[in-house]
Wavefront OBJ file of the C-alpha trace (Angstrom):
o trace
v 107.837 163.461 97.687
v 111.321 162.499 96.445
v 112.450 158.977 95.491
v 113.932 158.121 98.913
v 110.740 159.198 100.663
v 108.671 157.092 98.253
v 110.871 154.031 98.884
v 110.633 154.536 102.662
v 106.839 154.834 102.364
v 106.776 151.620 100.308
v 108.760 149.733 102.977
v 106.544 151.018 105.814
v 103.395 150.047 103.876
v 104.802 146.535 103.252
v 105.530 146.049 106.961
v 102.000 147.173 107.872
v 100.528 144.695 105.381
v 102.683 141.797 106.630
v 104.697 141.306 103.451
v 108.145 142.689 104.186
v 111.234 140.701 103.254
v 112.261 140.727 106.931
v 109.045 138.874 107.830
v 109.719 136.288 105.122
v 113.309 135.814 106.352
v 112.063 135.288 109.919
v 109.390 132.804 108.807
v 111.806 130.617 106.789
v 115.183 130.613 108.577
v 116.432 127.405 106.869
v 116.012 128.953 103.429
v 117.110 132.534 104.106
v 119.778 131.738 106.744
v 118.747 134.851 108.682
v 119.625 137.243 105.860
v 117.614 139.158 103.281
v 118.587 138.586 99.646
v 121.591 140.647 98.515
v 119.678 142.152 95.586
v 116.829 144.543 96.265
v 113.745 142.402 96.879
v 110.068 142.878 97.642
v 106.806 140.961 97.914
v 103.647 142.702 96.764
v 100.853 142.531 99.382
v 98.435 140.811 97.007
v 100.959 138.046 96.405
v 101.976 137.527 100.041
v 100.056 134.251 100.509
v 101.293 132.829 97.185
v 104.937 133.633 97.963
v 104.699 132.327 101.530
v 103.103 129.081 100.295
v 105.875 128.624 97.712
v 108.576 129.035 100.370
v 106.673 126.712 102.733
v 106.641 124.026 100.023
v 110.348 124.540 99.301
v 111.168 124.410 103.019
v 109.187 121.154 103.395
v 110.929 119.628 100.367
v 114.553 120.293 101.321
v 116.735 118.323 103.711
v 118.928 120.278 106.129
v 121.939 119.887 103.843
v 120.025 121.006 100.759
v 118.590 124.023 102.581
v 122.102 124.956 103.726
v 123.277 125.065 100.086
v 120.315 127.097 98.817
v 120.581 130.884 98.544
v 117.707 133.246 97.745
v 119.257 135.908 95.513
v 116.198 138.036 94.758
v 112.388 138.165 94.960
v 110.602 140.711 92.789
v 107.919 141.530 90.270
v 108.923 141.855 86.639
v 106.567 142.430 83.698
v 103.594 141.763 85.978
v 104.736 138.395 87.301
v 106.691 137.017 90.228
v 110.416 136.336 89.919
v 112.339 134.345 92.545
v 116.032 133.903 91.815
v 117.881 131.127 93.664
v 121.374 129.700 93.522
v 123.096 126.661 94.974
v 120.931 123.915 93.473
v 121.434 121.805 90.360
v 118.587 121.747 87.840
v 117.860 119.837 84.645
v 120.897 117.566 84.630
v 121.956 114.163 85.875
v 122.784 115.358 89.382
v 120.961 116.717 92.401
v 121.829 117.620 95.967
v 121.912 114.446 98.062
v 122.668 114.366 101.768
v 124.886 111.563 103.091
v 125.643 111.358 106.800
v 127.525 114.558 107.670
v 128.185 116.106 104.278
v 126.267 117.166 101.197
v 127.491 116.552 97.671
v 126.150 116.337 94.164
v 124.967 112.865 93.274
v 122.216 110.915 91.510
v 118.624 111.350 92.628
v 117.206 108.706 94.926
v 113.607 109.711 94.085
v 113.782 109.791 90.303
v 113.381 113.579 90.285
v 115.890 116.268 90.865
v 115.267 118.456 93.873
v 116.364 121.529 91.926
v 113.752 120.797 89.253
v 111.080 120.316 91.913
v 112.007 123.644 93.529
v 111.848 125.316 90.116
v 108.405 123.771 89.504
v 107.176 125.299 92.792
v 108.511 128.713 91.751
v 106.984 128.411 88.265
v 103.581 127.518 89.730
v 103.744 130.520 92.085
v 104.706 132.823 89.194
v 101.751 131.557 87.115
v 99.383 132.131 90.018
v 100.757 135.645 90.613
v 100.241 136.555 86.944
v 96.515 135.884 87.531
v 96.327 137.636 90.938
v 96.157 141.369 91.667
v 99.489 142.329 93.240
v 97.731 144.961 95.354
v 94.774 143.110 96.889
v 95.084 139.397 96.018
v 91.835 139.206 94.034
v 91.731 137.538 90.593
v 93.400 139.714 87.983
v 95.409 139.702 84.813
v 98.572 141.340 83.522
v 97.830 144.872 82.361
v 99.922 147.911 81.559
v 98.588 150.894 83.540
v 100.796 153.896 82.756
v 102.832 151.629 80.425
v 104.069 149.516 83.343
v 103.117 145.821 83.312
v 101.340 144.736 86.480
v 98.914 141.990 87.535
v 95.778 143.867 88.533
v 92.101 143.304 89.206
v 89.479 145.570 87.670
v 89.302 147.722 90.825
v 93.061 148.451 90.805
v 93.750 148.458 87.077
v 94.731 152.165 87.144
v 96.161 152.433 90.676
v 99.863 153.302 90.985
v 102.037 151.925 93.790
v 102.732 155.449 95.053
v 98.997 156.053 95.440
v 98.446 152.623 97.059
v 101.258 153.045 99.612
v 100.058 156.492 100.628
v 96.527 155.102 101.170
v 97.871 152.302 103.386
v 100.016 154.701 105.397
v 97.167 157.188 105.847
v 94.903 154.403 107.127
v 97.529 153.505 109.721
v 98.625 157.020 110.658
v 102.069 156.797 109.046
v 101.729 159.002 105.955
v 104.536 161.525 105.387
l 1 2 3 4 5 6 7 8 9 10 11 12 13 14 15 16 17 18 19 20 21 22 23 24 25 26 27 28 29 30 31 32 33 34 35 36 37 38 39 40 41 42 43 44 45 46 47 48 49 50 51 52 53 54 55 56 57 58 59 60 61 62 63 64 65 66 67 68 69 70 71 72 73 74 75 76 77 78 79 80 81 82 83 84 85 86 87 88 89 90 91 92 93 94 95 96 97 98 99 100 101 102 103 104 105 106 107 108 109 110 111 112 113 114 115 116 117 118 119 120 121 122 123 124 125 126 127 128 129 130 131 132 133 134 135 136 137 138 139 140 141 142 143 144 145 146 147 148 149 150 151 152 153 154 155 156 157 158 159 160 161 162 163 164 165 166 167 168 169 170 171 172 173 174 175 176 177
C-alpha cells in the first residue's frame, strides 16, 4: 500500500470510529465556523472523548463575539500528546476579549481571569489527560516509543502501528483496500 492509500485508509477508519475532523467541525460550529483547520489535523480514536470534552468546555466558556474571533489552526498528536493550536485570543497579558453591545474588542477582564488563559488551561488539561490515555482505545496508558515513534499507549497496544490498527478497523467494517 502506498502513502496515499494509507492516508485514505486512516481517514476512512477515523470516520468509522466517530473521530473525524468533519464530525468535530459539525459538533462545534461556533468554534470551527464550518471549516476544518487549515493545517492537516486529526483526532486519535482513543482521545475522541477527551478532545470533544475540551471543545465543549471552550464552547461553553466563550461569548458569541469571542467565539467569532477564535480560529482552530491545527489538532494533532506530537511526541505522544495532544496538540491544539488556536489563534485569535489574547493570553497571559493585561487584556482579554470582551464583548460590548455589537462589537468585540480587547479590554480588561471583568472576571479577574483572561478568557485566553482559561482556554489554554482547558487545552493543557486535555493534553495531560491524553498523555495518560491510549490513543488507539482510550484505556489508561503512558507515552512509549514503539518503533522509535512516541505514542500514548496501553499495554495491549504498546507495539501496534497505526497502519495495522487502521487496516483492522477497515476489515471489521468491510472497507479494507
